[in-house]
Rosetta silent file (secondary structure, phi, psi, omega in degrees, C-alpha in Angstrom):
SEQUENCE: MKSAYFVEKNKMEVREFPKAQLVKETDAIIKIVRACVCGSDLWWFRGISERQPGPVGHEAIGQIEEVGTGVKNFKVGDFVIVPFTHGCGHCPICLAGFEANCPNAKDGVNGGYQGEFYRAINADGALVKIPGQPSDYSDDQLASLTALADVMPTGFHAAKAADVHEGDTVVVFGDGAVGLCAVISAKLLGAKRIIAMSRHEDRAALARDFGATDIIAERGEEAIQKIMSLTNGYGADAALECVGTKQAIESAFQAVRAGGRVGRVGVPHDVDYNEWIDSLFWKNIQLGGGVASVARWDKEILLEAVLSGEINPGRVFTAEFSLDEIQKAYEAMDQRTAIKSLLRISEG
SCORE:     score description
SCORE:     0.000 S_00000001
   1 L     0.000  153.844  178.543   -0.042    0.048    0.001 S_00000001
   2 E  -102.084  139.093  178.863    1.030    3.571   -0.646 S_00000001
   3 E  -145.261  149.405  176.924    1.172    6.147    2.123 S_00000001
   4 E   -67.804  143.951 -174.365    2.310    9.728    2.486 S_00000001
   5 E  -130.703  121.570  169.437    5.787    9.950    4.247 S_00000001
   6 E   -78.262  119.175 -178.042    7.440   12.817    6.104 S_00000001
   7 E   -91.871  -58.633  177.347   11.018   12.833    5.146 S_00000001
   8 E  -164.916  178.425  178.669   12.333   16.073    6.566 S_00000001
   9 L   -45.552  119.795  178.228   11.554   19.762    6.870 S_00000001
  10 L    70.217   16.265 -178.007    9.567   20.871    3.729 S_00000001
  11 E  -137.463  114.844  175.146    9.827   17.388    2.114 S_00000001
  12 E  -110.149  151.410  171.014    7.047   14.810    1.658 S_00000001
  13 E  -140.789  173.292  173.451    7.088   11.608   -0.379 S_00000001
  14 E  -115.097  121.498 -174.492    4.843    8.715   -1.193 S_00000001
  15 E  -127.156  156.692  172.502    6.337    5.354   -0.096 S_00000001
  16 E   -85.758  137.268  175.101    5.298    1.667   -0.207 S_00000001
  17 L  -138.310  166.518  172.447    4.497   -0.185    2.987 S_00000001
  18 L   -61.259  146.653  177.511    3.034   -3.538    3.929 S_00000001
  19 L   -67.614  142.656 -175.358   -0.737   -3.331    3.887 S_00000001
  20 L   -61.438  139.730  178.968   -2.298   -2.490    7.245 S_00000001
  21 L  -126.898  160.649  173.797   -3.447   -5.679    9.126 S_00000001
  22 L   -69.351  136.611  179.274   -5.582   -6.480   12.105 S_00000001
  23 L  -117.355  -41.899  178.933   -3.635   -6.674   15.369 S_00000001
  24 L  -115.843  161.302 -176.402   -6.368   -6.785   18.003 S_00000001
  25 L   -68.971  -20.617  178.865   -9.846   -8.224   17.892 S_00000001
  26 L   -89.949    5.013 -178.510  -11.190   -4.605   18.336 S_00000001
  27 L   -87.478  160.151  168.736   -9.476   -3.259   15.212 S_00000001
  28 E  -135.294  143.336  176.169  -10.841   -2.490   11.803 S_00000001
  29 E   -97.545  125.978 -172.968   -9.027   -2.054    8.492 S_00000001
  30 E  -113.401  125.113  167.250  -10.251    0.983    6.590 S_00000001
  31 E   -79.837  113.286 -169.669   -9.830    1.560    2.879 S_00000001
  32 E   -71.667  135.623  177.153   -9.389    5.290    2.654 S_00000001
  33 E  -108.921  -45.969  172.093  -11.556    7.221    0.298 S_00000001
  34 E  -131.807  145.854  168.591  -10.682   10.901    1.199 S_00000001
  35 E  -135.245 -171.734  175.754   -8.023   12.256    3.552 S_00000001
  36 E  -166.530  171.120  178.499   -6.601   15.692    3.990 S_00000001
  37 L   -97.720  142.375  178.064   -3.703   17.899    5.364 S_00000001
  38 L  -103.057  151.573  173.293   -4.187   19.653    8.722 S_00000001
  39 L   -60.363  -35.646 -179.455   -2.958   23.036    9.704 S_00000001
  40 L   -63.148  -28.970 -177.680   -1.289   21.306   12.648 S_00000001
  41 H   -65.286  -25.130 -179.866    0.750   19.258   10.163 S_00000001
  42 H   -66.100  -26.404 -178.009    2.468   22.497    9.101 S_00000001
  43 H   -60.226  -43.605  177.965    4.192   22.874   12.481 S_00000001
  44 H   -89.660  -22.603  171.045    6.482   19.984   11.645 S_00000001
  45 H   -64.697  -36.607 -179.885    6.507   20.431    7.835 S_00000001
  46 L   -86.506   -5.728  172.338    7.908   23.940    8.492 S_00000001
  47 L    87.556   10.445 -178.452   10.327   22.640   11.006 S_00000001
  48 L   -76.063  -38.397  176.018    8.753   24.521   13.955 S_00000001
  49 L  -121.712  160.233 -179.458    8.098   21.447   16.009 S_00000001
  50 L   -79.441  136.799  171.225    9.867   18.055   16.063 S_00000001
  51 L  -151.269  139.705  178.012    8.578   14.966   14.293 S_00000001
  52 L   -80.923  146.941  178.375   10.436   11.798   13.323 S_00000001
  53 L   -58.831  144.024 -178.307   10.196   10.725    9.715 S_00000001
  54 E   161.615  177.225  178.225    7.328    8.359    9.033 S_00000001
  55 E   -62.334  147.171 -177.344    3.761    7.976    7.695 S_00000001
  56 L  -131.601  178.032  178.181    1.497   10.902    8.459 S_00000001
  57 L   102.637  143.715 -175.629   -2.139   12.132    8.549 S_00000001
  58 L  -150.105   31.300 -178.134   -4.948   11.998   11.099 S_00000001
  59 L  -151.541  129.432  178.771   -8.231   12.824    9.241 S_00000001
  60 E  -168.326  167.479  168.886  -10.089   10.608    6.809 S_00000001
  61 E  -129.996  151.900  174.545  -13.236    8.913    5.617 S_00000001
  62 E  -177.053 -172.135 -174.138  -13.404    5.421    4.147 S_00000001
  63 E  -113.236  135.490  173.721  -14.946    1.957    3.867 S_00000001
  64 E   -68.894  125.292  179.274  -14.287   -0.969    6.247 S_00000001
  65 E   -97.553  -27.169 -175.308  -12.511   -3.814    4.495 S_00000001
  66 E  -152.038  150.814  173.111  -11.942   -6.053    7.542 S_00000001
  67 E  -134.571  146.684  169.477  -13.093   -6.147   11.207 S_00000001
  68 L   -65.797  170.461  178.920  -11.747   -7.973   14.227 S_00000001
  69 L   -71.530  -18.374 -176.741  -13.819  -10.588   15.978 S_00000001
  70 L   -92.785   -0.025  177.988  -14.509   -8.214   18.861 S_00000001
  71 L   -82.880  122.653 -173.422  -16.122   -5.469   16.639 S_00000001
  72 L  -110.685  -23.392 -171.064  -19.836   -5.480   17.193 S_00000001
  73 L  -101.883    3.160 -177.276  -21.134   -2.226   15.741 S_00000001
  74 L  -137.615  151.461  172.336  -19.578   -2.306   12.293 S_00000001
  75 L  -136.045  171.642  178.090  -19.200   -4.711    9.368 S_00000001
  76 L   -58.048  138.703 -177.316  -17.312   -4.962    6.147 S_00000001
  77 L    94.691  -18.978 -177.688  -18.513   -2.416    3.686 S_00000001
  78 L   -66.988  145.426  177.519  -19.736    0.201    6.188 S_00000001
  79 E   -94.866  129.258 -169.379  -18.824    3.725    5.236 S_00000001
  80 E  -140.479  151.647  164.123  -17.188    5.559    8.203 S_00000001
  81 E   -83.684  138.787  176.114  -15.652    8.789    9.488 S_00000001
  82 E  -114.028   87.236 -174.216  -12.182    7.972   10.800 S_00000001
  83 L   -73.089  165.092  177.438  -11.467   10.550   13.510 S_00000001
  84 L   -74.658  -11.478  174.564   -8.009   11.408   14.948 S_00000001
  85 L   -93.256  152.217 -168.613   -9.356   10.257   18.313 S_00000001
  86 L  -128.556   30.003 -175.939   -9.337    6.517   19.261 S_00000001
  87 L   -59.750  143.453  178.014  -11.760    6.361   22.307 S_00000001
  88 L   -71.411  -27.933  175.979  -13.007    3.012   23.331 S_00000001
  89 L    97.317  -14.871 -175.542  -16.491    4.345   23.932 S_00000001
  90 L  -129.233   -0.232  176.352  -17.249    2.680   27.291 S_00000001
  91 L   -80.960  161.579  177.634  -14.667    3.918   29.890 S_00000001
  92 H   -51.262  -37.562 -179.025  -15.666    6.720   32.327 S_00000001
  93 H   -62.502  -50.870 -178.271  -13.599    9.214   30.252 S_00000001
  94 H   -62.965  -48.724 -179.417  -15.370    8.363   27.084 S_00000001
  95 H   -60.546  -26.441  176.894  -18.834    8.308   28.685 S_00000001
  96 L   -77.844  -12.179  177.127  -18.112   11.793   30.066 S_00000001
  97 L   101.958   20.896 -174.554  -17.624   12.937   26.414 S_00000001
  98 L  -126.188   59.943 -174.912  -13.848   13.233   26.309 S_00000001
  99 H   -69.061  -14.807  174.539  -12.746   10.291   24.087 S_00000001
 100 H   -65.679  -22.008 -178.422   -9.676   12.172   23.013 S_00000001
 101 H  -104.666   13.463 -178.036   -8.358   11.464   26.533 S_00000001
 102 L   -54.058  122.049  176.632   -9.381    7.827   26.525 S_00000001
 103 L   -71.360   -9.578  174.350   -6.881    5.739   28.622 S_00000001
 104 L   -93.831   12.442 -178.768   -7.601    2.741   26.322 S_00000001
 105 L  -109.129   18.966 -174.614   -6.335    4.584   23.233 S_00000001
 106 L   -62.677  -28.093  174.445   -2.703    4.500   23.933 S_00000001
 107 L   -95.717   15.067  171.004   -1.845    2.461   20.937 S_00000001
 108 L   -62.468  134.295  179.753   -3.861    4.701   18.634 S_00000001
 109 L  -114.169  117.632  169.549   -1.575    6.002   15.856 S_00000001
 110 L   -94.879   89.354 -176.714   -2.133    9.428   14.387 S_00000001
 111 L   169.341  138.582 -178.439   -0.223    8.786   11.252 S_00000001
 112 L    99.932   -8.570  173.690   -1.008    6.830    8.142 S_00000001
 113 L   -68.319  -22.652  172.960   -4.429    8.282    7.344 S_00000001
 114 L   -87.291   63.146 -173.537   -2.887    9.863    4.264 S_00000001
 115 E  -159.381  175.548 -174.899   -2.583    6.457    2.744 S_00000001
 116 L   -74.544  -33.245  178.487   -4.496    3.712    0.988 S_00000001
 117 E  -141.749  149.313 -178.639   -5.358    1.638    4.129 S_00000001
 118 E  -139.808  141.497  176.884   -5.379    2.350    7.823 S_00000001
 119 E   -93.901  114.416  176.641   -5.692    0.169   10.965 S_00000001
 120 E  -102.964  135.058 -178.693   -8.177    1.823   13.295 S_00000001
 121 L   -92.397  166.758  173.100   -8.104    0.623   16.944 S_00000001
 122 L    52.249   41.462 -167.150  -11.149    0.668   19.278 S_00000001
 123 H   -55.007  -39.955  179.381  -13.362    0.549   16.140 S_00000001
 124 H   -61.533  -38.916 -179.833  -16.708    0.317   17.973 S_00000001
 125 H   -87.950  -33.888 -169.655  -15.998    3.473   19.988 S_00000001
 126 H   -89.570  -41.321 -178.221  -13.829    5.475   17.671 S_00000001
 127 L   -80.674  156.178 -176.475  -15.452    5.243   14.276 S_00000001
 128 E  -124.092  125.497  177.842  -18.684    7.087   13.217 S_00000001
 129 E   -80.036  134.054  176.008  -20.938    5.389   10.674 S_00000001
 130 E  -106.889  131.698 -177.278  -22.129    7.258    7.656 S_00000001
 131 L   -60.141  144.971  174.085  -25.325    6.056    5.975 S_00000001
 132 L    79.155 -153.559 -172.042  -24.978    4.355    2.533 S_00000001
 133 L  -125.058  163.570 -177.443  -21.943    4.099    0.442 S_00000001
 134 H   -61.603  -37.033 -179.796  -19.408    6.766   -0.852 S_00000001
 135 H   -56.855  -13.481 -177.703  -21.110    6.457   -4.345 S_00000001
 136 H   -86.414   -2.792 -173.813  -24.262    7.867   -2.817 S_00000001
 137 L  -120.109  153.503  172.912  -22.674   11.241   -2.157 S_00000001
 138 L   -76.150  166.295  178.952  -21.414   14.124   -4.305 S_00000001
 139 H   -61.096  -37.513 -176.190  -17.792   15.307   -4.234 S_00000001
 140 H   -70.376  -39.476  177.493  -18.895   18.308   -2.184 S_00000001
 141 H   -69.386  -32.632  177.505  -20.692   16.127    0.312 S_00000001
 142 H   -68.695  -40.265  174.088  -17.663   13.790    0.581 S_00000001
 143 H   -61.099  -40.773  177.636  -15.547   16.832    1.363 S_00000001
 144 H   -72.860  -33.896  173.569  -17.873   17.886    4.162 S_00000001
 145 H   -64.087  -39.668  177.615  -17.922   14.367    5.578 S_00000001
 146 H   -62.377  -36.324  178.696  -14.121   14.427    5.508 S_00000001
 147 H   -62.816  -23.020  178.754  -14.227   17.639    7.553 S_00000001
 148 L   -72.639   -9.438 -178.864  -16.030   15.676   10.269 S_00000001
 149 L   -80.035  -14.611  178.918  -12.867   13.695   10.979 S_00000001
 150 L  -163.342  -71.440 -163.502  -11.204   16.784   12.726 S_00000001
 151 H   -62.155  -39.211 -172.961  -11.628   20.436   11.737 S_00000001
 152 H   -71.258  -51.491  176.848  -15.401   20.713   12.011 S_00000001
 153 H   -65.777  -23.244  178.555  -15.686   18.972   15.442 S_00000001
 154 H   -72.598  -42.262  178.312  -12.578   20.782   16.629 S_00000001
 155 H   -63.764  -37.660 -179.830  -14.152   24.132   15.799 S_00000001
 156 H   -67.522  -36.712 -177.213  -17.367   22.922   17.418 S_00000001
 157 H   -62.453  -42.775  173.254  -15.443   21.803   20.501 S_00000001
 158 H   -46.990  -56.412 -173.919  -14.100   25.472   20.775 S_00000001
 159 H   -64.877  -45.819  178.564  -17.717   26.758   20.744 S_00000001
 160 H   -65.445  -45.467  176.112  -19.003   24.239   23.250 S_00000001
 161 H   -56.946  -28.808  176.757  -16.071   24.826   25.580 S_00000001
 162 L   -95.026    6.952  172.757  -16.865   28.480   25.578 S_00000001
 163 L    58.879   41.213  177.533  -20.551   27.722   26.184 S_00000001
 164 L   -68.816  135.285  177.462  -21.765   29.594   23.100 S_00000001
 165 L  -146.971 -178.338 -174.079  -25.561   29.929   23.031 S_00000001
 166 L   -48.058  130.623  173.135  -28.420   31.873   21.617 S_00000001
 167 L    86.220   -4.801 -176.034  -27.873   35.628   21.327 S_00000001
 168 L   -69.940  156.037  168.095  -24.165   35.592   22.081 S_00000001
 169 E  -107.552  126.801 -173.048  -21.509   37.853   20.571 S_00000001
 170 E  -126.666  135.154  174.306  -18.546   35.640   19.650 S_00000001
 171 E  -114.922  134.914 -179.213  -15.093   36.417   18.458 S_00000001
 172 E  -109.894  120.145  178.067  -13.030   33.834   16.540 S_00000001
 173 E   -98.301  116.041 -176.054   -9.296   33.896   16.508 S_00000001
 174 L   122.383  120.737  177.236   -7.970   31.973   13.539 S_00000001
 175 L  -113.840   21.550  172.457   -9.016   32.015    9.887 S_00000001
 176 L   -79.275 -169.337 -179.879   -7.671   28.602    8.951 S_00000001
 177 H   -57.810  -43.031  178.949  -10.030   25.592    8.534 S_00000001
 178 H   -64.212  -48.791 -176.579  -10.591   25.184   12.288 S_00000001
 179 H   -60.322  -41.678  175.683  -11.316   28.873   12.821 S_00000001
 180 H   -60.343  -38.592 -176.905  -13.759   28.800    9.868 S_00000001
 181 H   -72.768  -26.731  170.944  -15.470   25.814   11.253 S_00000001
 182 H   -63.366  -36.334  175.325  -15.683   27.658   14.526 S_00000001
 183 H   -63.739  -44.264  172.572  -17.619   30.290   12.819 S_00000001
 184 H   -51.535  -47.626 -175.943  -19.988   27.622   11.494 S_00000001
 185 H   -60.206  -54.989 -177.762  -20.260   26.288   15.080 S_00000001
 186 H   -51.504  -43.847  177.952  -21.022   29.639   16.632 S_00000001
 187 H   -65.974  -46.109 -176.121  -23.871   30.203   14.126 S_00000001
 188 H   -54.790  -35.615 -175.907  -25.093   26.657   14.600 S_00000001
 189 L   -91.381   -0.370  171.208  -25.330   27.259   18.355 S_00000001
 190 L   104.055    9.031 -175.292  -27.246   30.493   17.966 S_00000001
 191 L   -59.159  134.545 -177.948  -24.673   33.279   18.233 S_00000001
 192 L   -86.902  -37.783  177.475  -26.216   36.528   17.075 S_00000001
 193 E  -125.713  128.524 -173.574  -22.934   38.382   16.314 S_00000001
 194 E  -126.611  110.610 -178.697  -19.781   36.563   15.099 S_00000001
 195 E   -97.441  114.803 -178.012  -16.499   38.608   14.810 S_00000001
 196 E  -100.151  130.391  177.301  -13.958   36.765   12.621 S_00000001
 197 E   -94.980  116.816 -172.571  -10.267   37.865   12.805 S_00000001
 198 L  -155.980  131.821  178.079   -8.908   37.629    9.265 S_00000001
 199 L  -111.000    7.846 -177.963   -6.322   39.427    7.172 S_00000001
 200 L  -120.773  123.012 -170.863   -6.936   37.275    3.972 S_00000001
 201 H   -63.850  -33.408 -178.293   -9.847   38.287    1.808 S_00000001
 202 H   -73.081  -32.635  175.807  -10.599   34.767    0.566 S_00000001
 203 H   -74.292  -39.127  178.829  -10.807   33.405    4.170 S_00000001
 204 H   -59.626  -47.287 -175.537  -12.705   36.515    5.299 S_00000001
 205 H   -63.429  -39.465  177.460  -15.246   35.984    2.468 S_00000001
 206 H   -70.354  -35.477  173.415  -15.823   32.376    3.385 S_00000001
 207 H   -60.305  -33.894  175.338  -16.152   33.350    7.081 S_00000001
 208 H   -67.002  -42.740 -178.722  -18.969   35.784    6.038 S_00000001
 209 H   -58.976  -30.290 -173.442  -20.648   32.991    4.092 S_00000001
 210 H   -87.018   -7.331  179.695  -20.458   30.711    7.146 S_00000001
 211 L   127.495   -2.139  179.166  -22.042   33.467    9.385 S_00000001
 212 L   -67.145  128.785  179.448  -19.500   36.015   10.389 S_00000001
 213 L   -94.900  -20.148  177.873  -21.087   39.452   10.794 S_00000001
 214 E  -135.821  145.810  178.112  -17.870   41.371   11.286 S_00000001
 215 E  -123.853  134.500  173.320  -14.258   40.970   10.062 S_00000001
 216 E  -120.860  121.287 -178.324  -11.189   42.398   11.867 S_00000001
 217 L   -91.690  -20.682  179.910   -7.856   42.416   10.091 S_00000001
 218 L   -70.116  159.333 -176.786   -5.840   44.014   12.880 S_00000001
 219 L  -127.726  167.424  177.701   -3.817   42.204   15.442 S_00000001
 220 H    59.750 -136.754 -172.157   -2.645   42.759   19.037 S_00000001
 221 H   -65.421  -37.076 -179.458   -3.836   45.945   20.876 S_00000001
 222 H   -56.152  -48.819 -179.236   -5.393   47.375   17.687 S_00000001
 223 H   -62.997  -40.767  176.645   -7.591   44.330   17.350 S_00000001
 224 H   -60.864  -40.427  179.029   -8.705   44.510   20.988 S_00000001
 225 H   -62.707  -43.017  176.395   -9.580   48.097   20.600 S_00000001
 226 H   -63.841  -41.781  178.641  -11.776   47.210   17.560 S_00000001
 227 H   -59.245  -42.808 -179.228  -13.462   44.385   19.480 S_00000001
 228 H   -62.734  -42.514 -176.422  -14.243   46.781   22.262 S_00000001
 229 H   -63.116  -39.811 -175.020  -15.633   49.386   19.858 S_00000001
 230 H   -73.864  -16.590 -174.730  -17.935   46.674   18.327 S_00000001
 231 L  -120.671   29.772  179.108  -19.168   45.590   21.746 S_00000001
 232 L    57.311   27.410  178.715  -19.789   48.908   23.382 S_00000001
 233 L    87.638   -5.554 -175.144  -16.597   48.655   25.412 S_00000001
 234 L   -84.012  -42.912 -175.561  -17.591   45.482   27.226 S_00000001
 235 L   102.351  168.678 -170.990  -15.895   42.723   25.156 S_00000001
 236 E   -76.938  157.448  175.090  -17.440   39.625   23.584 S_00000001
 237 E   -69.635  -33.665  179.543  -19.418   36.974   25.542 S_00000001
 238 E  -148.780  150.282  177.634  -17.100   34.278   24.209 S_00000001
 239 E  -124.201  130.389  176.988  -13.837   33.910   22.383 S_00000001
 240 E  -110.975  116.942 -170.879  -12.890   30.891   20.354 S_00000001
 241 E  -102.847  114.489 -171.097   -9.094   30.495   20.072 S_00000001
 242 L  -124.017   24.449 -177.973   -8.175   28.335   17.132 S_00000001
 243 L  -119.305  -53.804  175.725   -4.514   29.092   16.462 S_00000001
 244 L   102.297   -4.006  178.594   -2.374   28.229   19.529 S_00000001
 245 L   -77.085  160.059  177.671    0.030   31.162   19.208 S_00000001
 246 H   -62.789  -39.699 -179.993    0.969   33.382   22.132 S_00000001
 247 H   -63.866  -45.040  178.040   -0.699   36.362   20.461 S_00000001
 248 H   -59.271  -44.548 -179.488   -3.923   34.629   19.693 S_00000001
 249 H   -67.726  -47.206  179.444   -4.348   33.177   23.164 S_00000001
 250 H   -62.903  -32.787 -179.540   -3.499   36.380   24.944 S_00000001
 251 H   -71.408  -37.829  176.758   -5.819   38.315   22.664 S_00000001
 252 H   -60.944  -41.829  177.844   -8.659   35.879   23.369 S_00000001
 253 H   -54.760  -43.039 -171.488   -8.166   36.474   27.063 S_00000001
 254 H   -82.931  -19.217 -173.775   -8.413   40.279   26.553 S_00000001
 255 H   -81.270  -20.375 -179.422  -11.354   40.129   24.072 S_00000001
 256 E   -95.459  156.504  178.066  -14.040   38.821   26.400 S_00000001
 257 E   -74.404  169.750  174.512  -16.081   40.628   28.861 S_00000001
 258 E   -60.225  132.596 -175.020  -16.065   40.192   32.556 S_00000001
 259 E    85.609    3.441 -177.339  -17.748   36.831   33.211 S_00000001
 260 E   -78.717  174.387 -175.727  -16.963   35.795   29.547 S_00000001
 261 E  -126.093  143.657  177.834  -15.776   32.368   28.355 S_00000001
 262 E  -122.295  127.310  173.651  -12.715   31.352   26.247 S_00000001
 263 E  -108.160  120.615  178.292  -12.729   28.008   24.316 S_00000001
 264 E  -112.727  129.366  174.109   -9.307   26.898   23.194 S_00000001
 265 L  -131.416   -5.525  176.431   -8.492   24.372   20.610 S_00000001
 266 L   -71.362  132.376 -179.354   -5.296   25.755   19.053 S_00000001
 267 L   -72.117  120.185 -168.220   -2.368   23.573   20.090 S_00000001
 268 L   -67.978  137.906  175.302   -0.422   26.015   22.336 S_00000001
 269 L  -137.810  128.635  173.314    3.061   27.237   21.393 S_00000001
 270 L    57.211   43.365  179.380    5.316   29.557   23.529 S_00000001
 271 L  -113.064  133.360  177.620    2.575   30.599   25.945 S_00000001
 272 L  -111.050  102.381 -175.036    3.192   31.335   29.593 S_00000001
 273 H   -69.531  -19.476  178.457   -0.174   31.137   31.240 S_00000001
 274 H   -59.664  -27.049  178.306    1.230   32.422   34.585 S_00000001
 275 H   -64.487  -16.625 -167.349    1.222   35.856   33.095 S_00000001
 276 L  -122.003   -9.870 -174.358   -2.558   35.718   32.776 S_00000001
 277 H   -57.151  -46.338 -174.977   -3.932   33.605   35.656 S_00000001
 278 H   -61.727  -44.687 -175.510   -4.508   36.621   37.950 S_00000001
 279 H   -65.498  -34.407  174.616   -6.207   38.685   35.180 S_00000001
 280 H   -64.314  -37.283 -178.058   -8.557   35.726   34.424 S_00000001
 281 H   -68.352  -48.451 -164.422   -9.452   35.468   38.082 S_00000001
 282 H   -73.090  -21.852  177.329  -10.168   39.123   38.593 S_00000001
 283 L  -101.061   11.290 -178.182  -12.473   39.272   35.479 S_00000001
 284 L    49.042   40.938  178.516  -14.241   35.981   36.320 S_00000001
 285 L   -84.762  135.574  177.291  -13.264   34.543   32.889 S_00000001
 286 E   -93.668  129.289  176.908  -14.002   30.832   32.259 S_00000001
 287 E  -117.722  121.474 -179.528  -11.294   28.984   30.370 S_00000001
 288 E  -136.469 -178.551  179.896  -12.042   25.676   28.715 S_00000001
 289 E   113.990  173.527 -179.201  -11.013   23.574   25.759 S_00000001
 290 L   153.692 -152.300  178.391   -8.489   21.111   24.631 S_00000001
 291 L   -70.448  133.247 -163.767   -8.384   18.225   22.278 S_00000001
 292 L   -71.410  150.178  173.567  -11.707   17.830   20.508 S_00000001
 293 L   -95.133   81.500 -168.796  -14.288   15.067   21.209 S_00000001
 294 H   -67.105  -51.054 -173.703  -14.790   14.152   17.486 S_00000001
 295 H   -61.722  -40.687 -172.477  -16.955   11.008   17.660 S_00000001
 296 H   -63.432  -50.003 -176.317  -19.142   12.600   20.363 S_00000001
 297 H   -70.969  -33.515  176.810  -19.934   15.791   18.466 S_00000001
 298 H   -65.099  -40.792 -177.156  -20.359   14.051   15.097 S_00000001
 299 H   -74.186  -32.726 -176.123  -22.836   11.538   16.613 S_00000001
 300 H   -75.518  -39.868 -171.723  -24.723   14.163   18.677 S_00000001
 301 H  -146.272  -41.745 -167.236  -25.106   16.889   16.003 S_00000001
 302 H   -72.352  -41.791  177.966  -22.595   17.406   13.241 S_00000001
 303 H   -56.905  -52.011  177.643  -23.147   14.412   11.024 S_00000001
 304 H   -57.636  -33.541 -177.036  -26.860   15.091   10.826 S_00000001
 305 H   -74.901  -29.542  170.134  -26.219   18.754   10.178 S_00000001
 306 H   -74.120  -43.444 -178.007  -24.042   17.798    7.224 S_00000001
 307 H   -66.529  -25.560  175.094  -26.359   15.277    5.864 S_00000001
 308 L   -87.184   -8.222  179.534  -29.334   17.637    6.040 S_00000001
 309 L    89.630    4.139 -175.707  -27.422   20.395    4.316 S_00000001
 310 L   -74.015  -28.874  173.960  -27.619   22.720    7.298 S_00000001
 311 L  -130.479  159.595 -179.894  -23.803   23.102    7.274 S_00000001
 312 L  -137.559   63.627 -174.576  -21.153   22.673    4.567 S_00000001
 313 H   -66.686  -13.363 -179.368  -17.823   22.612    6.181 S_00000001
 314 H   -61.252  -18.747 -178.265  -16.318   20.897    3.101 S_00000001
 315 H   -64.338  -12.460  175.881  -15.969   24.374    1.632 S_00000001
 316 H   -71.547  -16.617  174.414  -12.761   24.834    3.625 S_00000001
 317 E   -82.354  109.955 -174.509  -11.120   22.531    1.108 S_00000001
 318 E  -105.527   -2.825  178.493  -10.054   24.934   -1.579 S_00000001
 319 E  -151.596  148.113 -178.746   -7.611   22.609   -3.500 S_00000001
 320 E  -126.656  133.392 -179.336   -7.743   18.872   -4.227 S_00000001
 321 E  -135.200  162.598  171.225   -4.775   16.447   -4.917 S_00000001
 322 E   -88.604  168.080  178.174   -4.071   12.847   -5.458 S_00000001
 323 H   -53.974  -44.940 -173.981   -1.932   10.842   -3.064 S_00000001
 324 H   -66.129  -14.950  179.863    0.991   11.042   -5.468 S_00000001
 325 H   -96.130   21.435 -173.443    0.769   14.904   -5.308 S_00000001
 326 H   -55.092  -32.742  178.269    1.374   14.955   -1.535 S_00000001
 327 H   -62.670  -47.271 -178.414    4.251   17.442   -1.828 S_00000001
 328 H   -68.763  -30.625 -175.358    2.038   19.883   -3.598 S_00000001
 329 H   -72.058  -32.568  175.412   -0.787   19.385   -1.221 S_00000001
 330 H   -76.265  -36.477 -178.396    1.451   20.453    1.698 S_00000001
 331 H   -64.970  -38.353 -179.548    3.083   23.262   -0.229 S_00000001
 332 H   -58.267  -46.269 -177.287   -0.404   24.662   -1.117 S_00000001
 333 H   -73.795  -44.376 -175.343   -1.243   25.073    2.560 S_00000001
 334 H   -66.744  -32.445  179.473    2.230   26.237    3.603 S_00000001
 335 L   -98.318   15.027  176.095    2.205   28.944    0.983 S_00000001
 336 L    58.690   23.716  172.338   -1.470   29.881    1.706 S_00000001
 337 L   -80.005  -16.015  171.321   -2.590   29.109   -1.813 S_00000001
 338 L  -133.928  149.578  170.895   -5.145   26.770   -0.268 S_00000001
 339 L   -70.896  -48.565  179.273   -7.044   26.933    3.048 S_00000001
 340 E  -150.958  135.236 -177.392   -7.055   23.182    3.373 S_00000001
 341 E   -96.952  127.429  179.889   -5.884   20.500    0.936 S_00000001
 342 E   -95.669  146.453  177.936   -8.166   17.507    0.229 S_00000001
 343 E  -117.841  118.759  178.711   -6.587   14.194   -0.854 S_00000001
 344 E   -93.932  108.706 -171.233   -8.590   12.020   -3.123 S_00000001
 345 L   -94.159  -46.336  178.185   -7.372    8.514   -2.283 S_00000001
 346 L  -160.561  176.488 -175.429   -9.981    6.221   -3.842 S_00000001
 347 L  -104.819   12.615  176.556  -13.628    5.996   -4.891 S_00000001
 348 L    87.394    0.000    0.000  -14.534    3.389   -2.189 S_00000001
């Protein structure tokens, strides 16, 4: 089988590997139909964070080709979302809704989704069944279903962590795929005003289509001043932080009103929270968020919202590539010629 392979900074290849095989009775082998490149992949592609050479990818949809004897909820031929989380679905952590932190997921591998086949552990708890077969869906629908493997539920996780609800004013930090999905999520949960932070017109235009009512291009103190101006000097009810940089996180803390809520899903980089703990206390600001509960949010609301056409997160994919074009797929996102790169692996 072929799989995308990280060689070194700025270099991807496609290499041949033995086909994925069942190891445990709770495993399933997935034939990947669509996969994609994540913004978080750029951290190591650019050399900002460390990663050892090897197969990569953590978002996909596909069809089950083989199941272990312990798999009860799925069968060969089922069409599924393959999330980056690997929760067992039955431990206290999973039942509380945090399958990304499942203690039974330690041998889950976030790597190899950008390939022809993938071994999914904890199949019954981790996978999400999609009705029908891949051939039942248009390319646009398949793109939106692919978004349910990570970016859409991650954006939604930020909104839920910030307790976004009807009538809220929400500010979203980040205009990548996760930030744009956070805009979708804020609207889905009833936010009345959604302020998107964006300096790129193509992303700002998509944010508006998704429900953003205001766009702010400034950063730092200028951005905070604009947010305050739009909120009569009080600040937003909620801030959704979808970047992970020091500036984005600190701006999110400053952007919310007293008693406001911050939902974080950006992987943190170079942030010293000690500088902000006291200020959060004195303003009664609630801080939540972390690694998204993908299967939970897909099953509870997001899959049905995509199937009904209520949301269309697949629009964040602005370029499509074959697996053999993996270097171009990464370069497109690195150079910002694509918001998010979709990989067409097979037709099911």
